[in-house]
Z-matrix of the N, CA and C atoms (Angstrom, degrees):
N
C 1 1.357
C 2 1.584 1 105.33
N 3 1.381 2 117.70 1 127.10
C 4 1.531 3 114.08 2 176.03
C 5 1.523 4 112.22 3 -67.35
N 6 1.312 5 111.72 4 159.24
C 7 1.545 6 120.51 5 -178.58
C 8 1.555 7 108.72 6 -98.34
N 9 1.307 8 114.71 7 144.37
C 10 1.484 9 119.24 8 168.90
C 11 1.520 10 111.84 9 -74.95
N 12 1.321 11 118.27 10 140.13
C 13 1.459 12 120.73 11 173.96
C 14 1.562 13 105.19 12 -76.06
N 15 1.346 14 117.62 13 174.74
C 16 1.398 15 119.75 14 -167.83
C 17 1.601 16 108.52 15 -69.55
N 18 1.270 17 116.24 16 -39.36
C 19 1.538 18 124.10 17 -179.41
C 20 1.579 19 107.78 18 -58.78
N 21 1.407 20 113.12 19 -47.11
C 22 1.416 21 116.28 20 -173.91
C 23 1.465 22 110.21 21 -72.30
N 24 1.379 23 121.09 22 -39.97
C 25 1.391 24 125.50 23 174.52
C 26 1.558 25 110.46 24 -58.87
N 27 1.278 26 120.41 25 -42.32
C 28 1.421 27 121.41 26 -177.01
C 29 1.549 28 108.11 27 -70.09
N 30 1.280 29 119.70 28 -36.32
C 31 1.418 30 123.19 29 179.37
C 32 1.590 31 106.90 30 -65.49
N 33 1.357 32 118.97 31 -44.91
C 34 1.434 33 119.67 32 -177.12
C 35 1.584 34 114.17 33 -70.47
N 36 1.351 35 112.34 34 -23.00
C 37 1.450 36 115.52 35 -177.87
C 38 1.685 37 109.29 36 -77.95
N 39 1.379 38 110.60 37 -17.28
C 40 1.492 39 111.33 38 179.63
C 41 1.545 40 107.02 39 -69.66
N 42 1.318 41 112.43 40 170.15
C 43 1.465 42 112.16 41 179.85
C 44 1.445 43 117.08 42 -89.90
N 45 1.353 44 111.56 43 93.03
C 46 1.537 45 120.70 44 178.01
C 47 1.591 46 105.91 45 -114.03
N 48 1.279 47 111.93 46 170.19
C 49 1.384 48 117.88 47 167.53
C 50 1.533 49 110.31 48 -98.49
N 51 1.401 50 114.17 49 155.84
C 52 1.528 51 113.59 50 174.50
C 53 1.559 52 102.91 51 -108.90
N 54 1.292 53 114.56 52 148.53
C 55 1.467 54 120.58 53 162.28
C 56 1.525 55 107.73 54 -108.77
N 57 1.404 56 111.60 55 120.97
C 58 1.414 57 116.33 56 177.85
C 59 1.535 58 112.91 57 -108.28
N 60 1.385 59 113.77 58 156.32
C 61 1.459 60 118.41 59 -177.41
C 62 1.467 61 105.89 60 -128.34
N 63 1.262 62 119.62 61 120.93
C 64 1.486 63 126.11 62 177.99
C 65 1.540 64 105.53 63 -116.88
N 66 1.371 65 114.19 64 178.18
C 67 1.453 66 118.98 65 -168.61
C 68 1.585 67 103.19 66 -115.38
N 69 1.288 68 122.39 67 119.46
C 70 1.458 69 124.43 68 174.55
C 71 1.542 70 110.65 69 -69.38
N 72 1.251 71 120.99 70 163.17
C 73 1.414 72 125.59 71 -179.65
C 74 1.563 73 113.98 72 -59.55
N 75 1.434 74 114.67 73 -24.18
C 76 1.389 75 116.50 74 175.88
C 77 1.526 76 113.31 75 -88.87
N 78 1.326 77 116.30 76 2.20
C 79 1.448 78 118.00 77 175.58
C 80 1.501 79 112.64 78 97.71
N 81 1.258 80 117.69 79 -8.65
C 82 1.485 81 120.35 80 -174.97
C 83 1.611 82 101.92 81 -88.59
N 84 1.463 83 107.45 82 152.71
C 85 1.417 84 113.76 83 -175.15
C 86 1.676 85 107.71 84 -78.44
N 87 1.332 86 114.43 85 155.72
C 88 1.463 87 117.92 86 176.70
C 89 1.602 88 101.57 87 -133.94
N 90 1.314 89 112.53 88 128.50
C 91 1.565 90 116.25 89 178.37
C 92 1.453 91 108.19 90 -112.88
N 93 1.392 92 114.04 91 144.80
C 94 1.449 93 123.24 92 176.03
C 95 1.541 94 111.52 93 -138.18
N 96 1.118 95 116.67 94 148.74
C 97 1.562 96 121.23 95 173.27
C 98 1.627 97 107.62 96 -98.48
N 99 1.290 98 111.89 97 128.09
C 100 1.444 99 114.49 98 -173.99
C 101 1.491 100 111.51 99 -139.49
N 102 1.393 101 116.71 100 170.67
C 103 1.338 102 124.05 101 168.94
C 104 1.406 103 114.51 102 -85.27
N 105 1.245 104 128.78 103 152.23
C 106 1.539 105 124.58 104 178.51
C 107 1.433 106 105.50 105 -148.61
N 108 1.361 107 115.49 106 168.46
C 109 1.468 108 124.23 107 173.82
C 110 1.489 109 110.60 108 -140.33
N 111 1.267 110 123.08 109 118.96
C 112 1.462 111 126.36 110 173.43
C 113 1.483 112 104.13 111 -72.59
N 114 1.360 113 112.31 112 132.36
C 115 1.520 114 121.57 113 176.73
C 116 1.530 115 112.56 114 -98.29
N 117 1.221 116 118.08 115 163.74
C 118 1.354 117 125.49 116 -176.13
C 119 1.605 118 116.80 117 -54.23
N 120 1.473 119 109.54 118 -36.34
C 121 1.462 120 120.78 119 179.76
C 122 1.537 121 111.62 120 -79.39
N 123 1.362 122 121.78 121 -2.32
C 124 1.353 123 122.69 122 -175.30
C 125 1.463 124 119.92 123 89.93
N 126 1.361 125 117.20 124 3.31
C 127 1.422 126 130.16 125 176.11
C 128 1.514 127 102.10 126 -82.68
N 129 1.382 128 113.09 127 167.25
C 130 1.448 129 120.67 128 -172.63
C 131 1.659 130 103.31 129 -133.95
N 132 1.334 131 116.91 130 121.10
C 133 1.408 132 120.48 131 173.03
C 134 1.572 133 113.97 132 -82.52
N 135 1.246 134 118.72 133 138.96
C 136 1.503 135 126.68 134 167.07
C 137 1.543 136 104.97 135 -132.10
N 138 1.422 137 106.64 136 153.59
C 139 1.466 138 111.25 137 -179.67
C 140 1.685 139 102.34 138 -147.97
N 141 1.285 140 108.67 139 150.76
C 142 1.490 141 115.68 140 -176.97
C 143 1.493 142 108.34 141 -145.27
N 144 1.398 143 114.59 142 157.59
C 145 1.424 144 122.36 143 158.27
C 146 1.460 145 112.08 144 -61.29
N 147 1.325 146 119.03 145 133.13
C 148 1.486 147 124.23 146 175.69
C 149 1.579 148 101.47 147 -60.47
N 150 1.287 149 115.99 148 139.37
C 151 1.394 150 126.31 149 172.31
C 152 1.571 151 118.99 150 106.89
N 153 1.441 152 108.65 151 -16.58
C 154 1.385 153 108.06 152 171.83
C 155 1.589 154 115.25 153 -74.20
N 156 1.251 155 112.76 154 161.18
C 157 1.559 156 118.36 155 -172.93
C 158 1.551 157 109.01 156 -68.97
N 159 1.230 158 126.15 157 -34.52
C 160 1.448 159 120.41 158 -163.92
C 161 1.663 160 102.53 159 -78.00
N 162 1.225 161 125.05 160 -32.61
C 163 1.392 162 119.32 161 -178.82
C 164 1.549 163 108.73 162 -73.02
N 165 1.360 164 118.49 163 -38.83
C 166 1.413 165 123.90 164 177.00
C 167 1.451 166 109.95 165 -60.79
N 168 1.496 167 121.48 166 -41.10
C 169 1.366 168 121.99 167 171.10
C 170 1.572 169 112.99 168 -59.54
N 171 1.293 170 125.50 169 -36.58
C 172 1.390 171 127.62 170 -176.20
C 173 1.499 172 109.75 171 -67.93
N 174 1.361 173 114.97 172 -42.12
C 175 1.354 174 122.74 173 -179.26
C 176 1.619 175 113.75 174 -64.83
N 177 1.365 176 115.33 175 -33.40
C 178 1.446 177 122.51 176 165.62
C 179 1.437 178 119.00 177 -66.57
N 180 1.446 179 112.90 178 -53.03
C 181 1.392 180 127.43 179 -170.51
C 182 1.604 181 107.87 180 -140.78
N 183 1.352 182 110.49 181 108.00
C 184 1.560 183 108.20 182 -169.70
C 185 1.587 184 113.27 183 -82.88
N 186 1.291 185 114.16 184 6.62
C 187 1.534 186 114.66 185 -178.86
C 188 1.546 187 105.68 186 -65.93
N 189 1.319 188 113.41 187 138.36
C 190 1.448 189 118.88 188 -176.25
C 191 1.649 190 109.52 189 -149.68
N 192 1.303 191 109.89 190 137.70
C 193 1.525 192 119.79 191 171.04
C 194 1.552 193 110.85 192 -112.08
N 195 1.298 194 111.61 193 137.29
C 196 1.529 195 112.31 194 -176.12
C 197 1.528 196 107.33 195 -133.57
N 198 1.284 197 117.28 196 144.36
C 199 1.557 198 121.53 197 169.83
C 200 1.467 199 102.49 198 -140.67
N 201 1.360 200 108.31 199 129.93
C 202 1.508 201 128.27 200 165.91
C 203 1.425 202 111.02 201 -105.68
N 204 1.413 203 119.55 202 115.73
C 205 1.473 204 119.05 203 -179.30
C 206 1.346 205 115.44 204 -132.74
N 207 1.271 206 114.81 205 158.63
C 208 1.552 207 125.09 206 167.96
C 209 1.576 208 101.40 207 -138.95
N 210 1.277 209 109.41 208 98.98
C 211 1.521 210 118.26 209 179.64
C 212 1.574 211 103.71 210 62.47
N 213 1.435 212 111.65 211 -129.82
C 214 1.422 213 116.48 212 -179.72
C 215 1.551 214 117.47 213 -84.07
N 216 1.274 215 113.59 214 4.89
C 217 1.475 216 118.42 215 -179.27
C 218 1.613 217 98.71 216 -99.60
N 219 1.387 218 111.08 217 125.30
C 220 1.468 219 111.76 218 -179.85
C 221 1.495 220 107.17 219 -155.16
N 222 1.441 221 112.68 220 159.67
C 223 1.449 222 123.62 221 173.21
C 224 1.529 223 105.76 222 -118.40
N 225 1.329 224 118.78 223 115.40
C 226 1.543 225 118.53 224 174.20
C 227 1.452 226 107.04 225 -107.25
N 228 1.299 227 114.97 226 135.99
C 229 1.495 228 124.09 227 178.73
C 230 1.546 229 117.56 228 -137.11
N 231 1.273 230 114.40 229 143.59
C 232 1.471 231 116.79 230 178.56
C 233 1.627 232 103.77 231 -128.15
N 234 1.360 233 109.85 232 151.62
C 235 1.466 234 118.97 233 179.44
C 236 1.368 235 111.54 234 164.55
N 237 1.334 236 122.95 235 -156.00
C 238 1.443 237 126.92 236 179.45
C 239 1.388 238 115.20 237 -123.72
N 240 1.330 239 117.17 238 152.84
C 241 1.392 240 123.56 239 178.46
C 242 1.499 241 112.13 240 -105.92
N 243 1.214 242 121.07 241 147.78
C 244 1.479 243 121.64 242 171.80
C 245 1.474 244 109.15 243 -118.46
N 246 1.336 245 118.83 244 141.21
C 247 1.434 246 128.09 245 172.11
C 248 1.589 247 106.38 246 -64.42
N 249 1.429 248 109.13 247 116.16
C 250 1.391 249 116.40 248 -170.30
C 251 1.536 250 108.64 249 -89.74
N 252 1.389 251 116.80 250 -55.40
C 253 1.466 252 122.55 251 169.36
C 254 1.529 253 107.77 252 -173.81
N 255 1.330 254 113.14 253 176.21
C 256 1.520 255 121.86 254 -177.19
C 257 1.512 256 99.34 255 -136.75
N 258 1.404 257 109.78 256 -170.11
C 259 1.526 258 119.48 257 176.13
C 260 1.576 259 109.12 258 64.91
N 261 1.322 260 120.63 259 -148.14
C 262 1.419 261 124.04 260 -169.49
C 263 1.483 262 112.02 261 -56.97
N 264 1.281 263 115.58 262 -37.89
C 265 1.579 264 122.58 263 -174.38
C 266 1.557 265 102.41 264 -66.05
N 267 1.236 266 123.63 265 -42.55
C 268 1.528 267 126.72 266 -175.56
C 269 1.515 268 103.75 267 -71.39
N 270 1.338 269 121.68 268 -36.64
C 271 1.422 270 118.21 269 178.31
C 272 1.526 271 110.94 270 -61.80
N 273 1.400 272 111.87 271 -42.93
C 274 1.506 273 118.71 272 -179.59
C 275 1.577 274 109.18 273 -57.42
N 276 1.389 275 114.49 274 -41.46
C 277 1.450 276 117.26 275 176.49
C 278 1.525 277 116.08 276 -59.70
N 279 1.331 278 113.53 277 -44.32
C 280 1.572 279 114.27 278 177.06
C 281 1.459 280 112.74 279 -64.00
N 282 1.320 281 114.77 280 -36.14
C 283 1.518 282 117.66 281 179.35
C 284 1.485 283 107.22 282 -63.66
N 285 1.347 284 121.48 283 -42.39
C 286 1.365 285 124.34 284 -179.80
C 287 1.634 286 110.51 285 -64.55
N 288 1.419 287 116.95 286 -38.09
C 289 1.321 288 117.21 287 172.38
C 290 1.427 289 120.77 288 -69.83
N 291 1.404 290 118.45 289 -32.51
C 292 1.342 291 127.25 290 170.30
C 293 1.489 292 115.09 291 -57.19
N 294 1.309 293 113.05 292 -43.33
C 295 1.495 294 115.40 293 175.81
C 296 1.452 295 115.62 294 -68.29
N 297 1.315 296 121.80 295 -24.25
C 298 1.390 297 128.37 296 165.08
C 299 1.535 298 118.70 297 -59.88
N 300 1.307 299 112.77 298 -40.44
C 301 1.541 300 123.58 299 -165.99
C 302 1.526 301 111.24 300 -107.24
N 303 1.387 302 119.85 301 -20.79
C 304 1.426 303 120.22 302 -169.89
C 305 1.536 304 109.53 303 -130.59
N 306 1.220 305 114.95 304 152.90
C 307 1.698 306 119.13 305 172.79
C 308 1.362 307 110.40 306 -132.87
N 309 1.362 308 115.46 307 165.76
C 310 1.524 309 121.17 308 170.53
C 311 1.555 310 117.57 309 61.24
N 312 1.287 311 108.84 310 -133.19
C 313 1.537 312 114.95 311 -174.19
C 314 1.576 313 102.87 312 -68.93
N 315 1.249 314 123.33 313 -48.65
C 316 1.479 315 120.62 314 177.75
C 317 1.521 316 116.49 315 -45.97
N 318 1.245 317 111.37 316 -50.75
C 319 1.455 318 117.44 317 175.82
C 320 1.609 319 114.76 318 -55.37
N 321 1.402 320 110.36 319 -43.91
C 322 1.496 321 111.93 320 -178.74
C 323 1.458 322 110.48 321 -70.78
N 324 1.327 323 119.93 322 -37.73
C 325 1.442 324 119.05 323 175.84
C 326 1.537 325 114.72 324 -62.31
N 327 1.370 326 113.52 325 -51.90
C 328 1.474 327 114.84 326 -178.27
C 329 1.501 328 111.19 327 -61.59
N 330 1.336 329 117.02 328 -38.61
C 331 1.465 330 121.93 329 -179.21
C 332 1.556 331 111.42 330 -59.74
N 333 1.349 332 117.84 331 -40.99
C 334 1.463 333 122.27 332 177.74
C 335 1.499 334 105.77 333 -67.72
N 336 1.205 335 120.77 334 -40.83
C 337 1.604 336 118.27 335 -178.36
C 338 1.507 337 105.75 336 -71.76
N 339 1.227 338 119.65 337 -46.89
C 340 1.570 339 114.37 338 177.23
C 341 1.470 340 118.54 339 -52.49
N 342 1.357 341 118.28 340 -42.03
C 343 1.430 342 122.56 341 175.15
C 344 1.505 343 115.37 342 -50.45
N 345 1.395 344 119.81 343 -23.12
C 346 1.419 345 122.70 344 -173.37
C 347 1.501 346 109.90 345 -98.90
N 348 1.370 347 120.98 346 1.81
C 349 1.510 348 121.55 347 -164.67
C 350 1.510 349 104.46 348 -112.38
N 351 1.411 350 113.54 349 156.66
C 352 1.406 351 125.06 350 171.64
C 353 1.608 352 104.48 351 -82.87
N 354 1.370 353 115.03 352 119.71
C 355 1.575 354 112.20 353 -177.04
C 356 1.489 355 104.05 354 -121.87
N 357 1.406 356 112.06 355 163.76
C 358 1.480 357 117.09 356 173.42
C 359 1.560 358 101.78 357 -138.08
N 360 1.357 359 108.84 358 150.97
C 361 1.546 360 116.80 359 -175.80
C 362 1.612 361 102.32 360 -125.11
N 363 1.403 362 109.39 361 151.55
C 364 1.452 363 120.31 362 177.91
C 365 1.509 364 107.91 363 -134.46
N 366 1.355 365 119.28 364 148.34
C 367 1.362 366 128.05 365 176.34
C 368 1.476 367 109.60 366 -109.09
N 369 1.209 368 127.41 367 111.21
C 370 1.530 369 132.06 368 174.81
C 371 1.494 370 112.65 369 -90.62
N 372 1.294 371 118.19 370 120.13
C 373 1.509 372 124.53 371 170.21
C 374 1.471 373 108.39 372 -108.63
N 375 1.378 374 122.06 373 102.57
C 376 1.604 375 120.67 374 175.97
C 377 1.448 376 110.43 375 -56.72
N 378 1.295 377 107.70 376 137.57
C 379 1.517 378 115.96 377 166.03
C 380 1.506 379 114.49 378 -95.35
N 381 1.394 380 117.66 379 -29.97
C 382 1.424 381 126.85 380 177.81
C 383 1.503 382 103.93 381 -129.88
N 384 1.375 383 109.72 382 148.50
C 385 1.502 384 116.16 383 176.69
C 386 1.527 385 105.70 384 -141.42
N 387 1.348 386 118.83 385 131.47
C 388 1.492 387 125.65 386 175.51
C 389 1.607 388 102.08 387 -118.60
N 390 1.287 389 118.53 388 125.92
C 391 1.394 390 123.02 389 171.99
C 392 1.599 391 110.16 390 -115.19
N 393 1.407 392 108.68 391 132.99
C 394 1.413 393 114.37 392 178.42
C 395 1.602 394 108.44 393 -128.44
N 396 1.281 395 115.79 394 111.72
C 397 1.441 396 125.77 395 178.24
C 398 1.525 397 113.73 396 -93.90
């Protein structure tokens, strides 16, 4: 897995959204905007409500393209995602992501809702990275 340089890691640690592209069963791409978290080892955590199309796509075909952008500054990555876990551990993951993206009353409301949901987590390890500053 390639490593992120310091500037790219710093950019990815900021609070941006990721656009992911998975492959539908008919071969067409499907895009979704998601929360993410960069891990210390350079992998990236994603989490979803069970039943959405993009997680089902990843369980069938783990290939994934990811773009994190802020205007013309972006990091584009390709690789494969692995099913990390579901159940209580996946709920803990979404609570961690929520704390990254929300604050105050919004965080409390979302966290309460997330605790009642069936969630699934994936870990993405980029194979290729393209950085544009």
